[in-house]
FIKOLZA-1660 file (N, C-alpha, C; in steps of 0.1 Angstrom, whole numbers, plus 5000, padded with zeros to 4 digits):
% residues 202
   i   px   py   pz ch aa at
   1 5561 7779 9252  A  Q  N
   1 5562 7790 9265  A  Q CA
   1 5561 7804 9257  A  Q  C
   2 5553 7813 9266  A  V  N
   2 5553 7828 9262  A  V CA
   2 5563 7837 9270  A  V  C
   3 5572 7843 9268  A  A  N
   3 5575 7857 9275  A  A CA
   3 5570 7873 9265  A  A  C
   4 5567 7880 9281  A  Y  N
   4 5564 7891 9276  A  Y CA
   4 5574 7898 9280  A  Y  C
   5 5573 7916 9274  A  C  N
   5 5579 7923 9277  A  C CA
   5 5572 7941 9280  A  C  C
   6 5570 7944 9286  A  D  N
   6 5565 7955 9294  A  D CA
   6 5574 7968 9288  A  D  C
   7 5572 7974 9276  A  V  N
   7 5573 7986 9275  A  V CA
   7 5570 7997 9279  A  V  C
   8 5578 8003 9279  A  T  N
   8 5574 8020 9291  A  T CA
   8 5569 8029 9276  A  T  C
   9 5555 8031 9278  A  G  N
   9 5548 8042 9266  A  G CA
   9 5542 8034 9257  A  G  C
  10 5540 8017 9258  A  R  N
  10 5530 8008 9251  A  R CA
  10 5521 8006 9262  A  R  C
  11 5512 8004 9247  A  E  N
  11 5499 7998 9261  A  E CA
  11 5502 7989 9263  A  E  C
  12 5499 7977 9252  A  S  N
  12 5504 7958 9256  A  S CA
  12 5516 7960 9253  A  S  C
  13 5518 7945 9261  A  R  N
  13 5532 7942 9264  A  R CA
  13 5534 7932 9248  A  R  C
  14 5550 7929 9243  A  L  N
  14 5558 7922 9234  A  L CA
  14 5557 7907 9235  A  L  C
  15 5551 7903 9228  A  P  N
  15 5551 7888 9232  A  P CA
  15 5567 7878 9229  A  P  C
  16 5570 7874 9231  A  L  N
  16 5580 7864 9229  A  L CA
  16 5580 7852 9226  A  L  C
  17 5577 7840 9217  A  K  N
  17 5576 7828 9223  A  K CA
  17 5587 7819 9224  A  K  C
  18 5595 7813 9227  A  L  N
  18 5602 7802 9236  A  L CA
  18 5599 7791 9234  A  L  C
  19 5608 7779 9224  A  K  N
  19 5605 7766 9219  A  K CA
  19 5617 7758 9222  A  K  C
  20 5620 7750 9225  A  G  N
  20 5628 7743 9230  A  G CA
  20 5624 7729 9235  A  G  C
  21 5631 7717 9234  A  E  N
  21 5632 7707 9239  A  E CA
  21 5646 7703 9250  A  E  C
  22 5635 7701 9261  A  G  N
  22 5644 7694 9270  A  G CA
  22 5653 7680 9269  A  G  C
  23 5664 7680 9274  A  M  N
  23 5671 7665 9269  A  M CA
  23 5679 7662 9281  A  M  C
  24 5676 7649 9289  A  G  N
  24 5685 7647 9298  A  G CA
  24 5698 7640 9295  A  G  C
  25 5709 7633 9307  A  P  N
  25 5716 7631 9305  A  P CA
  25 5719 7620 9291  A  P  C
  26 5732 7627 9282  A  K  N
  26 5733 7609 9272  A  K CA
  26 5746 7600 9270  A  K  C
  27 5738 7587 9278  A  M  N
  27 5751 7581 9280  A  M CA
  27 5748 7569 9270  A  M  C
  28 5762 7560 9271  A  A  N
  28 5762 7551 9258  A  A CA
  28 5772 7537 9266  A  A  C
  29 5767 7525 9264  A  F  N
  29 5780 7520 9272  A  F CA
  29 5787 7514 9254  A  F  C
  30 5802 7510 9261  A  S  N
  30 5810 7514 9244  A  S CA
  30 5810 7498 9236  A  S  C
  31 5801 7489 9242  A  F  N
  31 5796 7481 9236  A  F CA
  31 5778 7477 9238  A  F  C
  32 5770 7467 9230  A  D  N
  32 5755 7464 9230  A  D CA
  32 5756 7451 9236  A  D  C
  33 5766 7446 9229  A  T  N
  33 5760 7429 9232  A  T CA
  33 5778 7424 9237  A  T  C
  34 5781 7411 9245  A  L  N
  34 5784 7408 9250  A  L CA
  34 5791 7394 9252  A  L  C
  35 5796 7383 9238  A  D  N
  35 5798 7372 9239  A  D CA
  35 5804 7362 9244  A  D  C
  36 5807 7356 9257  A  I  N
  36 5814 7348 9264  A  I CA
  36 5817 7342 9257  A  I  C
  37 5808 7331 9250  A  Q  N
  37 5807 7318 9244  A  Q CA
  37 5810 7305 9255  A  Q  C
  38 5818 7297 9257  A  N  N
  38 5815 7293 9264  A  N CA
  38 5825 7289 9276  A  N  C
  39 5818 7292 9288  A  I  N
  39 5828 7286 9302  A  I CA
  39 5822 7273 9311  A  I  C
  40 5831 7273 9317  A  F  N
  40 5832 7259 9326  A  F CA
  40 5821 7262 9342  A  F  C
  41 5815 7254 9342  A  V  N
  41 5807 7258 9354  A  V CA
  41 5812 7258 9365  A  V  C
  42 5811 7269 9376  A  N  N
  42 5818 7273 9391  A  N CA
  42 5829 7280 9384  A  N  C
  43 5834 7284 9376  A  S  N
  43 5843 7291 9373  A  S CA
  43 5842 7306 9372  A  S  C
  44 5851 7311 9377  A  S  N
  44 5845 7327 9378  A  S CA
  44 5855 7335 9369  A  S  C
  45 5848 7346 9363  A  H  N
  45 5849 7352 9350  A  H CA
  45 5845 7371 9354  A  H  C
  46 5859 7377 9346  A  V  N
  46 5854 7389 9351  A  V CA
  46 5854 7394 9334  A  V  C
  47 5851 7406 9332  A  Y  N
  47 5849 7414 9319  A  Y CA
  47 5845 7430 9326  A  Y  C
  48 5850 7433 9314  A  E  N
  48 5846 7450 9313  A  E CA
  48 5835 7460 9301  A  E  C
  49 5830 7466 9310  A  V  N
  49 5822 7475 9298  A  V CA
  49 5825 7492 9304  A  V  C
  50 5826 7500 9295  A  I  N
  50 5828 7514 9297  A  I CA
  50 5814 7520 9298  A  I  C
  51 5811 7528 9309  A  L  N
  51 5801 7539 9304  A  L CA
  51 5803 7554 9300  A  L  C
  52 5803 7558 9294  A  E  N
  52 5804 7571 9290  A  E CA
  52 5792 7586 9288  A  E  C
  53 5799 7594 9296  A  N  N
  53 5787 7605 9295  A  N CA
  53 5788 7615 9283  A  N  C
  54 5781 7613 9270  A  K  N
  54 5782 7624 9260  A  K CA
  54 5776 7632 9259  A  K  C
  55 5767 7635 9267  A  G  N
  55 5760 7651 9269  A  G CA
  55 5771 7660 9274  A  G  C
  56 5758 7671 9280  A  D  N
  56 5762 7682 9285  A  D CA
  56 5760 7681 9300  A  D  C
  57 5756 7676 9303  A  I  N
  57 5747 7680 9321  A  I CA
  57 5752 7663 9326  A  I  C
  58 5754 7667 9339  A  A  N
  58 5754 7654 9345  A  A CA
  58 5750 7649 9346  A  A  C
  59 5750 7634 9350  A  G  N
  59 5737 7620 9351  A  G CA
  59 5741 7614 9365  A  G  C
  60 5737 7608 9366  A  S  N
  60 5731 7594 9377  A  S CA
  60 5727 7583 9366  A  S  C
  61 5733 7571 9370  A  Y  N
  61 5727 7554 9362  A  Y CA
  61 5728 7548 9374  A  Y  C
  62 5722 7535 9374  A  A  N
  62 5720 7526 9381  A  A CA
  62 5716 7512 9369  A  A  C
  63 5719 7503 9372  A  M  N
  63 5720 7490 9369  A  M CA
  63 5705 7481 9378  A  M  C
  64 5699 7478 9368  A  K  N
  64 5689 7475 9370  A  K CA
  64 5689 7458 9372  A  K  C
  65 5683 7451 9387  A  P  N
  65 5685 7434 9389  A  P CA
  65 5674 7428 9377  A  P  C
  66 5681 7416 9376  A  T  N
  66 5672 7406 9370  A  T CA
  66 5668 7397 9376  A  T  C
  67 5652 7390 9375  A  Q  N
  67 5652 7376 9384  A  Q CA
  67 5651 7365 9373  A  Q  C
  68 5657 7367 9358  A  T  N
  68 5657 7353 9352  A  T CA
  68 5671 7338 9361  A  T  C
  69 5666 7331 9350  A  L  N
  69 5677 7323 9363  A  L CA
  69 5691 7325 9360  A  L  C
  70 5701 7325 9349  A  F  N
  70 5713 7335 9354  A  F CA
  70 5709 7349 9356  A  F  C
  71 5709 7355 9355  A  G  N
  71 5705 7371 9357  A  G CA
  71 5714 7374 9371  A  G  C
  72 5709 7367 9383  A  P  N
  72 5715 7369 9394  A  P CA
  72 5726 7363 9395  A  P  C
  73 5729 7358 9385  A  K  N
  73 5742 7353 9384  A  K CA
  73 5756 7366 9384  A  K  C
  74 5754 7373 9377  A  F  N
  74 5763 7389 9372  A  F CA
  74 5763 7395 9382  A  F  C
  75 5773 7398 9388  A  T  N
  75 5773 7415 9395  A  T CA
  75 5782 7427 9385  A  T  C
  76 5773 7434 9389  A  F  N
  76 5784 7450 9378  A  F CA
  76 5788 7455 9392  A  F  C
  77 5800 7460 9392  A  V  N
  77 5809 7467 9402  A  V CA
  77 5810 7479 9397  A  V  C
  78 5809 7495 9399  A  P  N
  78 5795 7492 9401  A  P CA
  78 5785 7497 9400  A  P  C
  79 5778 7494 9404  A  N  N
  79 5764 7493 9400  A  N CA
  79 5754 7503 9399  A  N  C
  80 5762 7518 9403  A  A  N
  80 5756 7529 9406  A  A CA
  80 5764 7538 9404  A  A  C
  81 5761 7552 9400  A  G  N
  81 5770 7562 9403  A  G CA
  81 5765 7571 9391  A  G  C
  82 5774 7583 9393  A  T  N
  82 5771 7598 9385  A  T CA
  82 5784 7600 9377  A  T  C
  83 5780 7603 9365  A  L  N
  83 5789 7610 9358  A  L CA
  83 5786 7625 9350  A  L  C
  84 5799 7630 9354  A  Q  N
  84 5801 7647 9342  A  Q CA
  84 5798 7647 9330  A  Q  C
  85 5798 7658 9329  A  P  N
  85 5800 7656 9308  A  P CA
  85 5811 7652 9307  A  P  C
  86 5814 7645 9294  A  G  N
  86 5826 7638 9291  A  G CA
  86 5832 7628 9298  A  G  C
  87 5830 7623 9309  A  G  N
  87 5831 7616 9323  A  G CA
  87 5831 7597 9316  A  G  C
  88 5837 7592 9321  A  F  N
  88 5839 7574 9319  A  F CA
  88 5840 7570 9327  A  F  C
  89 5836 7559 9330  A  Q  N
  89 5834 7549 9344  A  Q CA
  89 5837 7535 9336  A  Q  C
  90 5849 7525 9339  A  A  N
  90 5851 7516 9341  A  A CA
  90 5840 7506 9350  A  A  C
  91 5832 7493 9341  A  I  N
  91 5825 7487 9355  A  I CA
  91 5825 7473 9350  A  I  C
  92 5828 7468 9359  A  Q  N
  92 5839 7453 9359  A  Q CA
  92 5824 7441 9358  A  Q  C
  93 5825 7434 9345  A  I  N
  93 5815 7424 9351  A  I CA
  93 5816 7411 9354  A  I  C
  94 5812 7403 9367  A  L  N
  94 5816 7394 9374  A  L CA
  94 5806 7387 9370  A  L  C
  95 5808 7372 9368  A  F  N
  95 5804 7360 9366  A  F CA
  95 5806 7350 9369  A  F  C
  96 5800 7336 9378  A  L  N
  96 5798 7331 9384  A  L CA
  96 5785 7320 9384  A  L  C
  97 5785 7308 9379  A  S  N
  97 5774 7301 9379  A  S CA
  97 5778 7285 9385  A  S  C
  98 5767 7280 9391  A  P  N
  98 5767 7266 9394  A  P CA
  98 5760 7259 9383  A  P  C
  99 5754 7268 9376  A  V  N
  99 5741 7263 9365  A  V CA
  99 5744 7262 9355  A  V  C
 100 5740 7243 9345  A  L  N
 100 5747 7246 9332  A  L CA
 100 5736 7253 9325  A  L  C
 101 5741 7253 9311  A  G  N
 101 5729 7261 9304  A  G CA
 101 5734 7272 9294  A  G  C
 102 5722 7274 9283  A  E  N
 102 5729 7285 9272  A  E CA
 102 5722 7296 9282  A  E  C
 103 5725 7309 9280  A  F  N
 103 5718 7320 9283  A  F CA
 103 5719 7332 9273  A  F  C
 104 5711 7345 9278  A  N  N
 104 5707 7355 9266  A  N CA
 104 5703 7368 9274  A  N  C
 105 5710 7371 9280  A  E  N
 105 5706 7378 9289  A  E CA
 105 5707 7396 9288  A  E  C
 106 5694 7404 9287  A  Q  N
 106 5691 7420 9288  A  Q CA
 106 5693 7422 9299  A  Q  C
 107 5698 7435 9300  A  F  N
 107 5704 7438 9317  A  F CA
 107 5701 7456 9310  A  F  C
 108 5692 7463 9315  A  Q  N
 108 5692 7473 9320  A  Q CA
 108 5699 7484 9324  A  Q  C
 109 5702 7497 9319  A  C  N
 109 5706 7506 9328  A  C CA
 109 5698 7514 9331  A  C  C
 110 5690 7523 9345  A  K  N
 110 5682 7534 9339  A  K CA
 110 5690 7542 9341  A  K  C
 111 5692 7557 9336  A  V  N
 111 5699 7572 9334  A  V CA
 111 5688 7576 9340  A  V  C
 112 5688 7587 9354  A  E  N
 112 5678 7594 9355  A  E CA
 112 5679 7606 9353  A  E  C
 113 5665 7611 9344  A  G  N
 113 5663 7621 9330  A  G CA
 113 5658 7616 9317  A  G  C
 114 5665 7603 9317  A  C  N
 114 5663 7594 9304  A  C CA
 114 5648 7584 9301  A  C  C
 115 5643 7590 9293  A  P  N
 115 5629 7585 9292  A  P CA
 115 5632 7571 9288  A  P  C
 116 5645 7566 9277  A  Q  N
 116 5645 7551 9275  A  Q CA
 116 5657 7547 9284  A  Q  C
 117 5657 7534 9291  A  D  N
 117 5669 7526 9299  A  D CA
 117 5681 7522 9286  A  D  C
 118 5696 7523 9293  A  L  N
 118 5703 7517 9284  A  L CA
 118 5702 7505 9284  A  L  C
 119 5710 7496 9276  A  C  N
 119 5705 7482 9271  A  C CA
 119 5715 7473 9270  A  C  C
 120 5726 7461 9276  A  L  N
 120 5734 7458 9275  A  L CA
 120 5734 7438 9271  A  L  C
 121 5735 7433 9262  A  Q  N
 121 5734 7423 9264  A  Q CA
 121 5744 7412 9264  A  Q  C
 122 5744 7401 9268  A  I  N
 122 5756 7394 9275  A  I CA
 122 5747 7379 9276  A  I  C
 123 5757 7371 9268  A  K  N
 123 5754 7359 9259  A  K CA
 123 5760 7349 9259  A  K  C
 124 5755 7333 9262  A  G  N
 124 5770 7328 9261  A  G CA
 124 5766 7309 9269  A  G  C
 125 5770 7303 9274  A  A  N
 125 5764 7292 9276  A  A CA
 125 5783 7285 9289  A  A  C
 126 5770 7279 9300  A  V  N
 126 5779 7273 9310  A  V CA
 126 5777 7256 9309  A  V  C
 127 5790 7252 9304  A  I  N
 127 5793 7239 9300  A  I CA
 127 5803 7235 9316  A  I  C
 128 5801 7219 9315  A  G  N
 128 5805 7211 9326  A  G CA
 128 5821 7206 9320  A  G  C
 129 5828 7201 9329  A  P  N
 129 5840 7201 9329  A  P CA
 129 5844 7192 9315  A  P  C
 130 5853 7196 9308  A  T  N
 130 5858 7183 9299  A  T CA
 130 5872 7176 9296  A  T  C
 131 5865 7164 9299  A  F  N
 131 5880 7154 9300  A  F CA
 131 5880 7141 9288  A  F  C
 132 5889 7134 9286  A  H  N
 132 5895 7123 9279  A  H CA
 132 5909 7110 9287  A  H  C
 133 5901 7103 9280  A  F  N
 133 5908 7091 9281  A  F CA
 133 5921 7085 9272  A  F  C
 134 5935 7086 9274  A  N  N
 134 5946 7083 9269  A  N CA
 134 5942 7068 9258  A  N  C
 135 5930 7063 9255  A  V  N
 135 5930 7051 9249  A  V CA
 135 5912 7047 9248  A  V  C
 136 5910 7044 9238  A  S  N
 136 5896 7045 9237  A  S CA
 136 5886 7030 9238  A  S  C
 137 5898 7022 9237  A  E  N
 137 5891 7010 9241  A  E CA
 137 5907 6996 9251  A  E  C
 138 5902 6990 9263  A  L  N
 138 5917 6981 9261  A  L CA
 138 5911 6972 9255  A  L  C
 139 5923 6963 9255  A  K  N
 139 5922 6953 9249  A  K CA
 139 5928 6939 9254  A  K  C
 140 5920 6932 9263  A  F  N
 140 5923 6919 9272  A  F CA
 140 5931 6905 9269  A  F  C
 141 5926 6906 9253  A  G  N
 141 5927 6892 9245  A  G CA
 141 5924 6882 9248  A  G  C
 142 5932 6873 9252  A  D  N
 142 5928 6859 9257  A  D CA
 142 5926 6856 9272  A  D  C
 143 5918 6856 9279  A  V  N
 143 5919 6860 9297  A  V CA
 143 5913 6842 9298  A  V  C
 144 5925 6837 9308  A  A  N
 144 5922 6823 9316  A  A CA
 144 5911 6824 9327  A  A  C
 145 5905 6811 9324  A  Y  N
 145 5896 6811 9332  A  Y CA
 145 5897 6815 9348  A  Y  C
 146 5895 6823 9354  A  G  N
 146 5901 6822 9368  A  G CA
 146 5916 6830 9371  A  G  C
 147 5918 6833 9363  A  F  N
 147 5930 6844 9364  A  F CA
 147 5927 6855 9360  A  F  C
 148 5936 6867 9370  A  Q  N
 148 5930 6882 9373  A  Q CA
 148 5941 6889 9362  A  Q  C
 149 5938 6894 9348  A  T  N
 149 5947 6906 9343  A  T CA
 149 5942 6921 9343  A  T  C
 150 5952 6927 9343  A  L  N
 150 5950 6941 9345  A  L CA
 150 5949 6951 9333  A  L  C
 151 5947 6958 9332  A  Q  N
 151 5949 6968 9324  A  Q CA
 151 5945 6983 9332  A  Q  C
 152 5958 6989 9321  A  E  N
 152 5957 7004 9332  A  E CA
 152 5951 7017 9320  A  E  C
 153 5942 7026 9325  A  V  N
 153 5934 7038 9317  A  V CA
 153 5941 7050 9323  A  V  C
 154 5944 7064 9316  A  K  N
 154 5947 7075 9322  A  K CA
 154 5934 7085 9319  A  K  C
 155 5933 7091 9329  A  L  N
 155 5920 7101 9330  A  L CA
 155 5922 7115 9330  A  L  C
 156 5924 7123 9322  A  T  N
 156 5929 7136 9320  A  T CA
 156 5915 7148 9323  A  T  C
 157 5916 7152 9333  A  N  N
 157 5910 7164 9339  A  N CA
 157 5917 7179 9327  A  N  C
 158 5909 7179 9308  A  T  N
 158 5912 7190 9307  A  T CA
 158 5906 7203 9305  A  T  C
 159 5898 7203 9314  A  S  N
 159 5889 7217 9316  A  S CA
 159 5899 7228 9333  A  S  C
 160 5893 7238 9332  A  E  N
 160 5901 7246 9341  A  E CA
 160 5893 7247 9356  A  E  C
 161 5880 7233 9355  A  V  N
 161 5874 7235 9372  A  V CA
 161 5874 7222 9378  A  V  C
 162 5872 7219 9389  A  L  N
 162 5877 7204 9396  A  L CA
 162 5865 7198 9390  A  L  C
 163 5866 7184 9386  A  M  N
 163 5860 7176 9381  A  M CA
 163 5861 7164 9391  A  M  C
 164 5845 7161 9397  A  T  N
 164 5844 7144 9402  A  T CA
 164 5837 7133 9392  A  T  C
 165 5845 7124 9390  A  F  N
 165 5840 7117 9384  A  F CA
 165 5836 7096 9394  A  F  C
 166 5826 7092 9387  A  N  N
 166 5819 7076 9392  A  N CA
 166 5825 7069 9380  A  N  C
 167 5833 7059 9375  A  L  N
 167 5835 7054 9366  A  L CA
 167 5827 7034 9372  A  L  C
 168 5819 7030 9359  A  S  N
 168 5814 7016 9361  A  S CA
 168 5816 7011 9351  A  S  C
 169 5816 7001 9348  A  V  N
 169 5812 6989 9339  A  V CA
 169 5797 6988 9338  A  V  C
 170 5790 6988 9326  A  P  N
 170 5775 6983 9320  A  P CA
 170 5775 6970 9322  A  P  C
 171 5764 6961 9327  A  C  N
 171 5764 6948 9330  A  C CA
 171 5772 6941 9334  A  C  C
 172 5777 6948 9350  A  N  N
 172 5791 6942 9353  A  N CA
 172 5779 6935 9368  A  N  C
 173 5769 6930 9369  A  E  N
 173 5767 6921 9377  A  E CA
 173 5776 6911 9380  A  E  C
 174 5773 6904 9388  A  P  N
 174 5783 6888 9392  A  P CA
 174 5769 6881 9389  A  P  C
 175 5772 6872 9379  A  A  N
 175 5767 6862 9380  A  A CA
 175 5756 6851 9392  A  A  C
 176 5747 6845 9391  A  A  N
 176 5737 6838 9396  A  A CA
 176 5748 6827 9406  A  A  C
 177 5762 6823 9402  A  D  N
 177 5766 6813 9406  A  D CA
 177 5778 6816 9404  A  D  C
 178 5779 6826 9410  A  N  N
 178 5799 6840 9410  A  N CA
 178 5791 6847 9419  A  N  C
 179 5796 6850 9432  A  K  N
 179 5799 6860 9438  A  K CA
 179 5806 6873 9437  A  K  C
 180 5815 6870 9424  A  F  N
 180 5828 6885 9419  A  F CA
 180 5820 6883 9407  A  F  C
 181 5827 6901 9403  A  K  N
 181 5819 6908 9394  A  K CA
 181 5831 6905 9388  A  K  C
 182 5829 6905 9374  A  E  N
 182 5841 6902 9359  A  E CA
 182 5853 6914 9362  A  E  C
 183 5847 6928 9367  A  F  N
 183 5855 6936 9361  A  F CA
 183 5855 6947 9374  A  F  C
 184 5867 6951 9379  A  V  N
 184 5868 6958 9389  A  V CA
 184 5876 6969 9385  A  V  C
 185 5872 6980 9391  A  V  N
 185 5876 6997 9387  A  V CA
 185 5879 7004 9400  A  V  C
 186 5896 7008 9397  A  K  N
 186 5902 7015 9411  A  K CA
 186 5912 7022 9405  A  K  C
 187 5909 7037 9409  A  P  N
 187 5896 7041 9422  A  P CA
 187 5883 7043 9412  A  P  C
 188 5877 7038 9418  A  R  N
 188 5862 7037 9408  A  R CA
 188 5854 7057 9411  A  R  C
 189 5856 7062 9422  A  T  N
 189 5855 7074 9421  A  T CA
 189 5866 7084 9427  A  T  C
 190 5867 7097 9424  A  G  N
 190 5878 7106 9433  A  G CA
 190 5872 7119 9423  A  G  C
 191 5882 7127 9429  A  T  N
 191 5883 7144 9421  A  T CA
 191 5891 7142 9416  A  T  C
 192 5893 7148 9400  A  L  N
 192 5906 7154 9396  A  L CA
 192 5903 7169 9394  A  L  C
 193 5915 7178 9401  A  P  N
 193 5920 7193 9401  A  P CA
 193 5920 7191 9382  A  P  C
 194 5920 7207 9379  A  P  N
 194 5921 7212 9368  A  P CA
 194 5936 7210 9360  A  P  C
 195 5931 7202 9348  A  K  N
 195 5950 7198 9339  A  K CA
 195 5952 7188 9346  A  K  C
 196 5945 7179 9356  A  C  N
 196 5955 7170 9360  A  C CA
 196 5943 7151 9357  A  C  C
 197 5956 7142 9356  A  R  N
 197 5951 7135 9355  A  R CA
 197 5954 7118 9366  A  R  C
 198 5943 7111 9363  A  E  N
 198 5944 7098 9373  A  E CA
 198 5944 7088 9369  A  E  C
 199 5956 7073 9372  A  N  N
 199 5957 7065 9364  A  N CA
 199 5949 7052 9371  A  N  C
 200 5940 7047 9360  A  I  N
 200 5928 7037 9363  A  I CA
 200 5933 7024 9365  A  I  C
 201 5927 7018 9369  A  T  N
 201 5931 7001 9365  A  T CA
 201 5917 6997 9367  A  T  C
 202 5921 6987 9355  A  V  N
 202 5905 6977 9355  A  V CA
 202 5909 6964 9352  A  V  C
% end
């Protein structure tokens, strides 16, 4: 741009060249990548990221929605706002997923007046409930024909979420000349709260 100065007594104006570059708000997240590692399915988790305005002017921001498999499972609170120069905003990241699998999401944050969006990467994996039996095998020993023998095993839900189980013994169908099954599991199905156990009789 060129500005001109009219001077009394001069026929021509004095030119003044103006050079500069317009800059929008300068914002940044407190980190670029969040690795939440393994989390249990249907469990709720909350994380936090800080958005800072490092520039000299106020700026408005807004998180862009995503349509990936895991993207809609994330919620940002608040997801939009305005920051004054030198201001900070704590943004909570809520995550709850009924879907199993690994994810690597790239969330974009639009800052008004900036040509490029801010990027926040969140990665991890959603896993199912974990459990274990207190023994690795049941030893019935010698069992007399037609007599019942019982063994007990403890099933423990080691995860932080509710677990539904359905137990079965492979190849446990009754023989052609016998209407009874060899193995009976009680209870065969059920639901275990987090960190709880169930006595199973076979």
